[in-house]
N, C-alpha and C positions, 0 to 999 in steps of 0.2 A: 284398188287391189284386184289383181286377177283372181279368177275362181279356179278352184282345183276340179279336175275331171276325175271321177272315181269310177273304176271298172274292175272287172274280174281279171286277175292275173293270167298271163299266158306263159308258156314254157320259156319263151324268148326273154321274159323278164327276170329269169333266174340269176344271171351274172350281175345285173344291176342291183338286184335285191340282196345278194350275198355282199356286194361292196357296201351297201347301205347298211347292213348289219353290222359290219366291221366298223364302219365309220361312226356309228351311233353307240357302240358298245359302252357301257357304264354300269358301275355298281349301283347306280341309282335304280335300275331296273333289271340288270342281269344277274342271275345266280349261277351261271356257268362261268368257267375261266375265260379271259380274253382270248379270242380265236387266234391261232397261230397257222402259219403255212405247214403242210399244204391244206388249203382250205377246201372243206367238203362242199359238194353242190348245195345250193339253197333248196331246191326240191329233191326230195329223196323218198324213200319208202314210207315214211310217216308224214310227209308234207307235199301236198300237190298243188299246181297252180290254182285249181278251182276252190281251194280252201283259203285263198287270199283275195283281198280287194287291194288295188293299188291306186295312189293318187298321182296324177301328173299336174305340174304347175308350170305354165309356160313352156308346154311340151316336154318337160323333163320329169322322170320318175322322182317323186318327193317324198314317197312314204307307202306304208303297207300296213293292213290289219289282217290278222289270221282268225278266221271263224270256223269252228268245227263243232260236231256233236259233243256234248260234255262227256259222254261215255258211249260205249257200243250197246248198252242195254235198251231194250225196247220199252221199258217202264219209264225211261226218262228221254225218250226220243223228242219231246216237246222242248228240250233245253238245248241251246247253243252256247258255247263258250268262246270267249275272246282269248286266244292264246299268244298274243304278240301284237305290238303296235309300235312302230317306229316311223319318225319323221326326220328327214334329212336336215341337218344343222341350218342351211340357209333358207329352208322353208318353214322353220319354226316361227310361231307368232303370226302366221298368215292363214289360219283357219284349216290347215291341212289335216291335222289330228281330229278336229271336230268333224270335218267332212267324212273322214274314214269311219269315225264311230257311227255317225248317223247312216252311212252307207252299210255298215254291218248290222245296225238295228233293222233297216229296211229289208236287207238280204235275209236276215234270220226270220223275219215275218213272212217273206216270200217262200221260204222253205218250210213253212207251217210251224215254227217255234212259237211258243207263248211265253217263254222266259229266256233270259240271257244272263250269264255270269261271267266272272273273271276274277283273277288274282293279281293284286298289286303289292309291291313292297311298301311297308308302312312309312318309310321316309321319302318316297316318290309323291311329294307334295303337288307338283304340277299335274301329274296323271290322276291322282285322287280327285283334285279339283275339277278336271275336266269330266270325269266320270259322274261325280255328283252333279254337275251342272246339266248332265244329260239324264238325270233321274235315277242313277244307281245309288244303292244305299249299302252301308256296311252291314253285311250279314253275319260276320264272324271274324275273329282275329286269332291267329296262331302266334302267341307271344314268342319272341326270340327264335323264330323258326329257322332263320339262316345266319350264318356268321359271314360278313362280308367287310372286307377292308378292316379287319380287326374288331368289328363290333357286331353285336347281335341285332338283327333286324326283324320286325314282325312281317307276317304273311297275312295280308287283309283280303278277306273274301268279300266281293261286291257283287250285286244282283238287281235285276229290275224286270218287272213285268213287260210284255210286249203287248198285252191286250189293251192298254191305255195309251198306246203310242200312236 
């Protein structure tokens, strides 16, 4: 099985990342409505290439992970937060998500973070299993926080230390 190459995104990745977001949209992970034309640019005022790691598999962009400071506050500048992870449908089951997650852990450490957090929908069993297998633990649950596809879904808060990584 070919290995994925993980790197920091560049501005030229924007169109492919926007297409990937549209391809992978699902109520399994998305709380926003399905994107409709005209599609906004992937990188905008709140999202820059440097906030993303991308994975390439067989020379094709296969996924991304967004890693940002949890808040703009100095008192928690030691925390990074994952705010998005997507893997192209044909690349699933090939280790791309895990490579991106490990890349984000390493990048957060390089940035001086000692802790990393994320939010995941309660019914997203595959993502929760991946995060748990990489040392993330459930640190809180917001029951019924979202109503998606006619049902209430929990918002699960997960985190882990980077000092033991």
